[in-house]
N, C-alpha and C positions, 0 to 999 in steps of 0.2 A: 312203759320205758320212755315213751315220748314226753309224757308229763313229768317224770324224774329229771329228764334232760333239761327241760324248760325251767324247772324249779332251780336247777343247779346254776343255769345261765343267769337266772334273775338274782340268785344269791351272790354270784361272782360280781355281777354288775354293781349292786349296792354295796358289796364289799369294798370295791375300788373306789366308788364315790365317796364313801365314808373315809376311807383311808386318805384320799386326797384333800377332802375338806378339812379333816382334823390334823392333817400334816402341818407341823410348825413352820412358820415363817423363816426362811434361811436368814440367818444372822450374818448379813454381809453388809458392809458399809458401802456408800456411792463410790469412794475411790477405789475399793476392792473390786467392785463390780465393774468400773471403768477400766481398770487394768487387766481384767480377765476377759471381758467381753467386747469393749468399745473399740470401733475402727473409726478413724478420722477419714472423711472423704476429700478428694482431691478439689471439688469445688468450692470448699469453704475452710480450707486448712492449708497453712502454709507448709506443714510438715505432715502429709497424709500417711496413713498406715495404722499401726497398732498404738492404742493410747498408753501413755506413761505418765502417771501422776508426778513422779520424780522430776520430769522435765521442767515442771513449774511448782515446786512443792508447797508454796503457799496456797495453792488450790485445795489440797487435801483437806484441812480443817473446815474450810467453808463448806465444801460437799458433804463431809461427813457429820457436820452439825444437824443436817436433815435427818439423820437417823439415830442421833443422840436422844435418850430418854429425857423428857421434861423441857426440851428446847422446842418452843413453839414459834420463834421468829428468828429469821437470819438475815442480818443487813450487811450488805456488801457494797461499800464505796471504793470504787475501783477506777484507775486510769484505764485509758483505751489500750488495746492490744494486751490485755492481761489474761485473756482467755475466758471471759465473762460468758460468752455464749456456749461454749462447750461445757462450762460447768453447769449451766442451766440445763443444757441437753442431757448430761449425764444423771443429774437428779431425776427428771420425768422419765428417763428410759430405765433407770434402776427400779423406781417403783412400779412402772408399767409391767416390768419383768418379772420381779421377785415379790412385790407386795402391791398386787393391782388394787387401784382405787380411782375415784374421779380426780382428776389433774386439770388445773386451768393455767394457762400461760397467757399473760396480758402484756400486750405491746402498746405503745403510745396512741396508735390509731389501727383502724381496722385494715387500712392497706398495708401498713407495716406488718401487722399480724399475717396476713396472706403472704407477703414477700417472705417473712421468716419461715413460715411453713414449707414454702416451695425451696428456698435456698438453703435452709438449714436442717428442718425436720425431715423433709423427703430424702435427701441424701444419707442422713444417718440411719433411717429405717431400711434402705436400701442395702447399705454397705455393712451394717452390724446384724449378723447371721441370726442371733437370737430374737432380734426385733423383726426381721423380715418375715419370720415364721408367724409372728402375732399379727402384724398389720397387713392389710391388702392394699392394693394400688387404689388410687382414687378413681371412682366411676361414677359418671353422671347420674346413673339409676340407682347407686347405692347411697341411701340417705345416712347410713351408719359410717361412712368413711367419705368425708369431703376435706376440702382444704383446710377448713377450720374446725372440723370435728372428726375425731378418729377413733373409732371403738376397737377395743381389745379385750381378751377374756379377763372379765373381772372388774373392768373399768372403762374409762373413756377420757381422752385428751381433747380438752376444748381450748381453742386459741381465739382471743377476741382482742378488740382496741379499748383502750380507756374511754373513749369517746362514744361506747356503745351501752347504754344502761341495760338494754334488753340482754346482751350477752353476759353482762357481769352479774346479773341478779337472777339468772335463769334456773339454776340448779344447785343442790349441795356440792361441796368441794372439800376434799381432805388435803391436797397439796396445791397451794397457790403460789405461783412464780410471777412476779412483777418485774419486767425488763425496761430499764431506762425511766424510772419513776419520776425523775426531775423534768421529764418532757411529757408527763401526763397533763391533760386537761384539768382545770379546777374543778370542774363538775361534769359528770356524765350525764349529759342533757340536763335535766332539772332534778336529777335524783341525788345529786351531791358528790362528795369526794370518791373518785372511783376505787382507791385502795381500800377505804373503808366501806364501800358498798360491796366489793369483792370479798372482803375478809368475813363479812356476815355469813357467807355461803360456808364457812368453815365450822360454824359453832355447834353443829351436830356430831362432830367427830372429837372424840377425846384425845386422838393422837395426831391432830391437824398440824400442819407447819406451813408458815407463810415466808416466802423468800422475796426480799426487796434488793434489787440490783440496779446500780446507776453510776455513771460519772456525774459529779456534782455540777452545779451552775452558779447561781448568784448567791452571795451571802445574804442571810436574812430570809431567803425565799426557797432555798434548797431543801427539799424533802428528804433526800437521802443524808444530808448533813445533820438533820433534826433527829432522823432516825438512828443513825450511827451513834449520836451522843445520848440516846435513851439506852443504848446496850453496853456491852463490855468494852467497847472502844479499843479493839485489839490491832495493834501495828505490826507490821511485817518488818522485823529488825534483824540487823547483821551484828555478829561479834567483832568486836576490834581485836586485831592480831596482837596488839600490844597490852592493853589493860584488861582485855576480855570482858568488857562491859558491852551490853547490847544497845544499839541506837538506830533509829529510822535514818535511812539515807535520804537527804533532801537537798535541794539546790543551795539553800543558804550555807551549808557546809562544805561546798565544793570550792576547790581552788582551781581556776581555769586560764590556761595561758592561750590567747588567741590574737589573731590579727583581723582587722575590720577594713572592708573597702565598700564602694558603692556599686550598685547595679545600674544598668541604664535607666531604669524606671525610678532611680532615687532611693530605693530600699537598701538594706545593709546586706552585705555579703560576709559571713563570718567564717573564718578558717581556724578550726581548733587544732592546737599544737599538743596540748596535754591537759588531763583532768586528774586531780587527786581529792580524795575523799578524806577530810579532817575529823578524827573522832571527836565529838563534842565534850567527852570526858577526859581525855588525856592529851589532845591536840595532835597526835601523830597522823601523818598522811599516808594514804594507800591508793594505788590505782584500781581501775575497775576490775581486772581479772582477779586481783588479790581478794577483793571484798566479795566477789561472786563465790570464791571457794570457801569463803568462811561459813561457820555454823549460822543458821539463820532460824528464827522462830517467831511466833506472835507473842507480843508482850501487851497484856491488858492494862489499860489505864483505869478502868472501872470494873474490876472483877466481879464485885458484888452483884451487878446487873444480871448475873447468871441466874440468881435466885428468881428473878422475874421471868425465866424462860426466854431471854433475849441474848443472842450473841451478835456482835457487830465487828466487822473486819475493815481494815483499810490497807491497800496495796497500791503503790504508786508506779510509775514506769521505770524508775530505777531498779526495781526488782524483777521486771519483765525480762525473760531469756530472749525475747524477739526484738527488743529494742536497745541498741547500744547507747551508752550515755552520752556519747558524742552527738547522736541525732537529737536528743532532748535538749542538750544544752545549746546546741547550734539554733534549733528551732525558737528558744526563748531569747536568745541574744538578738536574734534577727527581728524578733517580734517587739522588743523593748522600745517603748516610746509611742507604740501604737496600741492604744487600750483594746482596740478590737481584737487584734492578733494575740495580746498578751492574754486576754480572757481564754482563748481557745487553748493556748498551751498550758495554762494554770488549771483549766478543767480537765483536759484530755490527758496530759502528761503528768502533772504534778497531783492529780487527783484531788485538788483542793477547790473550794469555793473562791469565787472571784468578787472582790470588793469594787462595785462600779463606781466610776467617777461621776460627777455630776453636781456637787454642792461647792459652790463658789462664795467667798465672803461677801463680795459685792461686785458692783460693775466696774470699779476702778481699775482691776486688773486688765480689762479688755480696753478701757479708754486709754491705758498707758502703752498698751502694745500697738495702737494705730500707727500706720506707715504712711510716708509721702509716696504717692504714686506718680511715675514719670509720665503716665497717660491714663486714660479712662480704663483701659485695659492694660495692666502692667506686663512686663516680660514673664512669660510662663503661661499666660492666659491662652487656651486653645479652643475654648468652647464656652458659650454663654447659655444659661437656663434662666427661666424667671418662674416666680410663684406669685399667686394672687390669692389673698383672703377676703372673702365677701362678708361685710358687715352690714347692717340695717341702713346706716347713713353714710357709707363710704367703701372704697375698695383700697386695701393696702397691698402693695406689691414689693417685690425685691428681685434684683437681678444679681446673679452670681457668675463669675468666671471660674473655669475649671482647667486644671493642668494634668501633667503626668502624676500618677499615683493618687489622683482624685485631690491634689492640692487645691485650695479654694481661695478665692478673692472676692470680697463683697464689692460690688460695683455701684449699685445705687438702691436705696431704700426710700419709698415715698408713700404718699396717701393722696387719693383722688376724693375729693368731698363730693357726694351725690347720691341719691337714692339708685340702688341697681336695677330698678325697673325704667329708668330713664335712659334713652339712647345716647344722651350726652355724657353720661358718666362712662360708658363703655367706648365712646368716641376718643375720650381722654385717655382711656387705657391703650387704644391703639397707637397713640402718639409715643407712648412709653416702649411698647412692644415692637413697634415697627422701626424704631430708631437703630441706626448704624452707630456702634461704639468704637471710638477710636483706639487701635491698638498701638502699642509702643514702637512698632516698626513702621507706623504710618498708615497701614492697612486698617481697614473696618471690619467689625464682625457683627453680625445680626445674631438675634437670639434664636437657638436651634429648637428649643422646646419650652412650652409654659404648662404648668400644671395649676388649675384653677379650682379652689375648693367649692363643691356643689352643695354642701350642707347648709342649713339654715332656712330663712324664709325666702329666698330668691332663687331656688333650684332651677325653676323654668328659665329664668333669663340667663343663668349660666349656661345652661344646655343649648338655648338659642344661639348664645355668642360663640360657643364651641363648635356647634354645627356649621355656622357661618365661616369659621375660621379653621377649620379642621386642616386644610392644606398648609397653613402656617404652623402646624404642629402645637395647637392650643387644645389642650384636652381637659374635661372635667375629671376631678378626683373626688373619692369619698373615703374618709378616715375610719379605720376599723380598730378601736382600742382592744387591748388585751395582751398578756405576755405570750410569747411563742408566734406571734403573727409576724411574718418578715415584712420589711419596710415595702418592697415590691410584691405584694400579695397575690393579686390576680387581675388580668385584663377582663373588662365586661362590657356590657352595652346597655344604655338606658332605652329599652326598645320602644318606649312611648315617642322618644324624640329622635330615635335612629342616631344616637351619638355614642362615641367610645367613652367608657367610663372606667378609670383605673382606681382599684381598690388598694390602699395603703395601710400597712400595719404601723400605725402613728407611734405606738409605745417603743417598739423597736426603733423606729426613726429618730425619736427623742433621745434615747440612749446613745445612738450613734453620734448624734450632735453634741452631747455632753461629753462623750469620749473623745471626740476630736477636739473640742474646746480645751480639753486638759493637755493636748500636745504642746510642747513648749518649744520644740526644735523645728524650725521651718523646712519644709519638705512635703512628703507624702502625707495627706489628709489634714495638713495644718491650714487653720482658718486665719487668712489676713483681712485686715480691715483698714480703710483709708481715712487719712485726716482731711478735714475740711480745708479748702484754700480760701484765705480772706478775700472777699469780693466777688466770689463765685456762688452759685447755688448750692447749698448743703447737700452732701451726699447722704445723709440721713443716719449715719451711724454715731449717734450721740449718747448721752447718758440715758436717755428714754429707751432708745432702742435696746442697749445692752441689759438694762433692768427687765425688759420683756423677754430677752434671750434667755436669761436665767430666772424665769418667773416660776418654773415648776421644779419640783424635786420627787423623789420617789420616797413613799411613806409606807411603812409596813401596816397592814390590817389583817383582822381574823374574818375570813368569810367561809362560812359553812364548816367552822372547825378547823380551818387550815390558814396558815399564815401566808398571805400573798402581798404584793406591793402595787401600790397605785400611784400614778403621777397626779400630784396635787399642786393646784395653783396657790403659791404662797405670797405673790406679790400683793401689796396693799390695794392697788388700783386695779388688780386682775387683768391686767394688759399682758397678754402672752403672744400676741401676733408675730413677733419676731421670731420666737421659737418655732411656731407652725409654719411660717414662711420658710425657715431654714430646712424644716423636714421635706416640705413640698419641693424646694429646689434641688435637695440632695436627691430626691426620688426621680425627679425629671432627668438629672445626669445619669442616675444608674439605669434608668429604663432605656437610655440611648445606648449603653455599653459601648462607649467610644473606643476607637482605636487611636490610642494616643500618638503613636509613630506616624500613622498617616496624617493626623491633623497637624503635627509638628512639621511635616515635610511640606504641607500646604502653606503653612505660616512663614516658613524660612524664605528669605530671599532666593536661596539657591534653587528653590523649587521652580522659579521662573525659567531657569535655564534648561530644566529637565521637562518643561511643560510639553513642548513639541514632540519630544522623544515618547512620552506617555499618553499622548492624546488619543491614540488608537486603542489603548488598553482598556478593557472593561473595568469600571470602577468597582471596588470591593464592596460587597453587599453588608450592610449593617445588620447586626444580629440583634438589635433591640426591637422595641415594639414600634413599627413604622419607620420610615426613612427620615433622614435629616435633609432639610432643604438647604440650598446654597446658603452658606453663612459667612463668605468673605466677600467683601466688595471692594 
């Protein structure tokens, strides 16, 4: 009897195993799964609670493409705040629950992957019941469930950074999701393009799918733009109430009634009165609410690309239910004229690539815009910085004045002839850097901070000089070329010489300089240059200077099969010191993080009357790297 019972138990066990193993996969799309199971968490959603795809209907086809037969790549070029992260989460969650398999989610860096896991993945697993049963809490002793690796029945979710070749090439993957691909590094270590490296992990699966998501960046180098153009190029369009044609809502077709004024920092303040969208087919205009209520759908510009298994989608902020048109338009109008701010709006709101400024016909445009200064430091200058470029037979220096909104004035550019290992050469530099420069109101300003290039053949001499003059805020810097490295990259230390060393993202700095040179209206970030006065020592801003200022341009190149841009010296004489000096001086100013209002109060004559009243107050602490020494004499 006991034997018969055991046989029956064994039979039932195998019967259940076979039944479950041979059970067909539930045919449910990602959007259907999300509408049925997904719960949005309060930490990561503006509208927590049950998920509804109809809230942003453009999300449906993007998500459902991952469960469409014969589609192996889904490309989404999206503006910010269009629900990108939740679409990614729905895809990986649906497969983990319904069709378990190995899944990889790649972020630009490992740190970002860890943050995403904690802030996005963990709340979803906690609040979505069907997922909570499948995943366990992260435990330090559980190698199957960590921040970056989560095991579930039938598969595993791996999260890694594009800068980690080990994580990208570690194991086979069926569903690959790459987030913000335009911010991926060019190469994962020495292994090559991170997207290509991770994609190789999918080749063993016949039903694999790769998802690429990102807001675009610069024209000519945007990965998501190139991938979008290789797919079906589907735009989310609205139907016109009059002619019933569909069209993409974009800024160029908006009629905007607004008022403009100035803020205290000199930037624009825009007040929007009304916005109408004019149909490009019939010309009739309609307000935001009318267009939001119209039928909407994707319209493919290259439908035949679906034969290659690639669908690509584009959604801008004008279609997002979470961003009013007024917000998008106001941001752009306030950014106009400032290329750095324009780029942010064009990328994150319009969802389009930005064409960077930086190619000028010749130096004459800058020679013609030189001005007569009423003093060494014109009205508006609140702070002085200096930059020094070290060559084998000379030091080249530049002094800049800075004001509200980082408006800039060239004060002095010069050359000190002499080998940098001779004390006399540095003594002459002291004369320049110790000088008090006359301000328009009669006061004098000292240089607050100096950045000195420590690259080249005389690094030791630069370190020795900076160590000796550290109290005068004279610091060594080292340039770090490469896209994506911020101008103020990181502070460090040359340990051998016990000297502060600032690492600078020089490619980012060069683009900032070119963007600012393209500004034509005087005000924030505008660059002023002085005319020479007959009979006086030249200030140094001549044709040679301006040729060197525009001596480089961005040139597209193919590296490891990927299109990138490099700054290339195009000047016949290869003299680009003025551009380098401008980058260093801008970095010196930004590293100070000046309080312009406080500096203005010090410069103003009215400050003298308040000096006694404020003498007992503690000075405001500077938030930059190190303090600013007394700069007014």
